[in-house]
C-alpha positions in Angstrom: 74.5 86.8 110.4 72.5 88.1 107.2 74.8 90.6 106.1 77.9 88.7 106.4 76.1 85.6 104.3 75.2 89.0 102.5 78.6 90.6 102.0 80.5 87.0 101.0 77.6 86.3 98.9 78.2 90.4 97.0 81.5 88.6 96.8 81.0 86.0 95.0 79.6 87.0 92.6 82.0 90.5 91.4 85.1 88.9 92.9 86.6 92.0 91.8 85.0 93.5 94.0 85.9 92.5 96.4 89.7 92.2 95.8 92.9 95.2 97.0 93.6 97.0 93.4 97.3 99.0 93.3 96.8 103.0 91.4 99.1 104.9 90.5 100.6 107.6 92.7 103.7 108.7 90.6 103.8 109.7 86.8 106.6 109.2 84.8 109.0 112.0 83.3 107.9 113.3 79.8 109.0 111.0 77.4 109.1 108.0 79.4 106.1 105.1 80.3 104.9 104.4 83.8 101.3 103.8 83.2 100.0 100.8 85.7 96.2 99.4 84.7 94.4 97.4 87.9 91.9 96.6 84.9 94.2 94.8 83.0 96.7 93.6 85.4 99.4 95.1 83.4 101.9 97.9 84.1 104.8 99.0 81.7 107.6 101.1 82.7 110.0 103.2 80.6 113.6 101.5 81.6 114.9 103.1 84.6 112.2 105.0 84.9 109.7 104.8 88.6 107.0 104.5 89.3 105.3 104.1 93.2 101.1 102.3 93.3 100.0 101.8 96.5 97.6 98.6 97.2 94.5 99.4 99.2 90.9 97.5 100.1 87.6 97.8 100.5 88.9 101.7 100.5 91.3 101.4 103.3 95.3 100.2 102.9 96.1 96.6 102.5 96.7 95.2 105.9 100.1 93.3 106.0 101.4 94.6 102.3 103.7 93.3 100.4 105.2 92.7 97.5 108.2 90.8 94.8 109.0 90.5 91.8 109.6 87.4 90.0 112.6 88.1 87.9 114.6 91.2 89.8 116.6 91.6 86.3 114.1 93.2 85.0 112.1 95.3 87.5 112.5 95.7 90.8 110.1 96.7 94.3 111.0 98.8 97.5 108.3 99.3 99.9 107.9 103.5 100.3 106.6 106.1 103.6 104.3 108.4 101.4 105.4 112.0 103.1 104.0 115.2 103.6 103.3 116.6 100.2 101.6 113.2 99.6 97.9 113.4 99.8 97.7 111.8 103.4 96.9 114.0 106.4 100.9 114.8 106.7 101.6 111.3 109.1 102.1 108.7 106.0 99.0 107.4 107.3 95.0 107.8 105.7 92.4 109.4 108.3 91.8 106.1 109.8 95.6 105.9 111.5 96.4 103.0 108.8 99.7 103.3 107.3 99.3 103.1 103.2 100.6 100.5 101.8 102.7 102.2 99.2 105.8 100.3 97.0 107.3 101.6 94.3 108.9 99.6 91.0 111.5 100.1 89.4 112.3 99.4 85.6 116.0 97.4 84.7 116.5 95.5 81.3 114.0 95.0 78.3 111.3 92.0 79.4 108.9 90.6 80.9 108.2 89.5 84.5 105.3 89.2 87.4 104.5 91.2 89.8 103.5 90.1 93.1 101.2 91.6 95.9 100.4 89.3 99.5 98.1 91.0 101.9 95.8 90.0 104.1 92.7 91.1 102.2 93.9 89.1 99.3 97.3 88.7 96.8 97.4 90.4 93.0 99.8 89.4 89.7 100.0 91.7 87.7 102.4 91.2 84.3 105.3 94.0 84.3 106.9 94.7 81.0 110.3 97.1 81.0 110.3 98.7 77.7 113.9 100.5 76.1 113.6 104.3 76.3 
């Protein structure tokens, strides 16, 4: 009981340490922008460019993760599968056997919208800006 209470108090004191994290798993082509800033909770994309990202919680894939965009004219988001060439162990999952929570966001037209991530581990909202090339 003390351990559970200690973890709960630690999470309350360090709220960002106990919420899911997003991390980029791809890089943009030369001359394009595809940046995810987990600290500022922002994504910036060049129109027409895709960015793959992963949702994790305390080092494990986010459980039951889903993603949506408030304005699908500005950007689109799709679930993705991580193939055999990724940093995982060749089966789309981490050593724990849990499938990775990976998505791809694509810049549509220039403007701003919000990326909503929901999971059993918590919810996130990232500001998305799409810029012209």
